[in-house]
N, C-alpha and C positions, 0 to 999 in steps of 0.2 A: 652655506652650501645651497646650490640651486636645486629647486624642486624638480623631480623627474618630469620629463615631457608628458608622460601619460597622465599626470595629475592636473595638467593645464587643460581647461575646456577648449574644444576646437574653436568655438566662437565666443567672444566676450564683448558685449555692448555695454559701455559705461557712460551714463549721464548723457545719452544721445539727444541732441536737439537739432531741429531743422527749421529754419526761418527763410521765407522768401520775401523780397522787397518788391512791392507792386506800387510804383510811384512813391508817394509819401507814406504808404500804408505798409505795415509789417504783418505778414501772415505766418503765424507760428503753427507749423504742421505737426512737429514732434516735440515733446517736452520731457526732458529728464528721464529718458527711457533706458532701463538697464535690464539685461538678462544674460544668461549663459546657455549655450547649446553644446551638448556633448557630441562627439563624433558618432555617426550612425543613427542619431535621433531623427524621427519623422514627426514634424511639428505642424499643426494646423494653426493658422492665424485668422481670426474672424473679427467682425466689427462692422458698424454701419458704414455706408458710403460717406466718404469725406473724412474718415477717422485717421487717415495717414498710412494705411496698409501698403499701398503701392509705393509711397515715398520711402517707407521703411525698407522695403525690398530693394529699391534702387540704391539706397545708401549701403545696405548690407552687401549688395553685389558690386559695390564700388562704381556704379554708374553715376552716382551723385555724391558729393562730399558733404559731411555733416557741418552744421554751423557751430555745434558745441559737442563736447564729449569725444569718445574714442571708439573705434571698432578694431578689435584685436583678433587675429587668427593665429592659433598656437602661441599666444602670448605676445605677438608682434603687432604693433600699430601699423596697419596697412596704409593709412593716409599720411604717414610720416615719410614715405618714400616718394620719389619723383614720378611724374606722369608716365614715363616709359616703363618703369618697373611696375607701376600700378596696372598698366594695360597688360603686361605680360602675366602678372598675377591673376588678373581677371580671366584671361584666355585659358590659363592652365588649371584654375581652381574652381571656377564658377560656371554653371550651366543655367540658362534661362529658358523658361517656357511661359508664354503669355496666353491671354484669352484668345486672341487671333493668332493663328499659327505662323503667319508671315513666311510661308513657303514661296519659293520662286516658281511661278507657273510654267515656265518654259523648260524646267529641268525635271528629271525623274526623281522618284523617292530616294534612290541611291545617291544621285548627284546632290540633292538637297542636304542629305545627312553628311556627305563628305565635306561640305563647305568649311566647317571649323578646322578640320585637319589640313585642308588645302591652304587656308589662311595661315596656319602655322608652318606651312611649307614642307609638310610631310610628302614623301614620294606618292604619286598617284595610286600605285598598287596597294601601298599600306593604308592610305586613306580609304580606298574602296573596301579593303578587308575589314577595317574597323566599322565602316558604315554598314556593311552587310551583317556583321555580327550584331550590331545594335538593332537593326531592323528585325533580325531573327528574335532577339530578346523581347521585342514589343509585339511579336506575332505577325510580322509582315514580310516573311521570307518570300512569299508568292506575289509581292507587289513591288519588287525592286525597280522594274522598268516602267511602272505606272507614273503618270504625271499627276499633280494635285487635283486637276479637274476630273480625273478618272477615279478618285478616291472619295469615300464618304467622309463626313465631318469628323467622325471618331477616328478613322484611319489617318486623316490629315494631322490630327493632333498627336497620334502615335508617331508619325514621321517627325513632327516637331520635337517630341520627347526624345526620340532616338538621336536627332541632331544635337540636342542639348547635352546628351551623354556620350557623344562620339569620342571625345578626348578623355573620357573617364574622370570628370571633375569630381572633387571631393564634396562640393556643395551644389545642390540643385535648388533653384528658386522658381517657384511656379505661381504666377499671378492669375488667379481665376482660370485655371487650365480647362475647366469643364463648363465655364459660364455660357458658352454658345451651344452646348450639347443637350440632347434630350436626357431625361433622368436615367434611363437604362444604359445609354452610352457613357454618361458621366460616372455611373457606378463602376463600369468596366475600366475607365481611366484611373479612378481612385484605387481600385484593386491592383491595377498594374503598378502604380506608384509604390504601393506596399510591397509588392513582389520584388521590384527592382531595388528597393531599400534593403530588403532581406538578402537578395542574391549578390548585390554589388557592394553592400555596406555603405551606400551613399547617404550623406546627411541631406535632409530636405526640409524646406519650409514652404508650406502650401497655403496661399491666401484663398479663402473661399467664403462665399455668402451662405453656402449650404450647411446649415447647422447639423443636419443629420449625417452628412458625409464627414464633417469635421469631428463629430463625436466618435467616428470609427477609427480615427488616428490616435496613436498612443499618447501624444501630448497636445494640449490645446491651450492657446493663448488668445486673449481678446483685447483688441485695441479700441479705445474710445477717446475722442477728443485729444488724440496725440499721446495718450498715456496707456500703459498696460494696466488692465484692471486685475 
């Protein structure tokens, strides 16, 4: 008899390895990495530079394929499907936030946040409504028509966060989202992540070098030399 769906962890990483070929040299970035993440968890991932944190996020978010092992969502191996299905899965299930916000300078905050919905070919009024809702959740209801150059660094990162959440993905992957921000603004972004995790029930993995901020998150993992300590 099959186990109930609720008993299966949302994310399972089993024996994950990632190796890059650089000429005749093999660079092993991730080594036999295994973990489980339950739906709704807020996880901090720390470790020294070069430990493989960003590579792990890229594989977890299906931007890059593993060299060994499996990545399962709800018990299904996502890399066992074709590229088209994998792309659709990524668009509907995963949201990304990076250290650099990558906002389009010629568009307003609202237009930037609408982009994922428009790429999915939602009607423009629906895309705008979703974007406005998310900008409200990140505290930028009064900045809808502002372009990135008219926003502070913290506000720009909030727009990027709203964009990542526009389609209500189940998993948010944040790679050093406060790395370019001053400590006070960084604290605000981390508090916002916790609030969104609680309000939306979103699962999030946050890569950070800031041990103090990581300590404030409910679960902490450390990656060193491609392995979880």
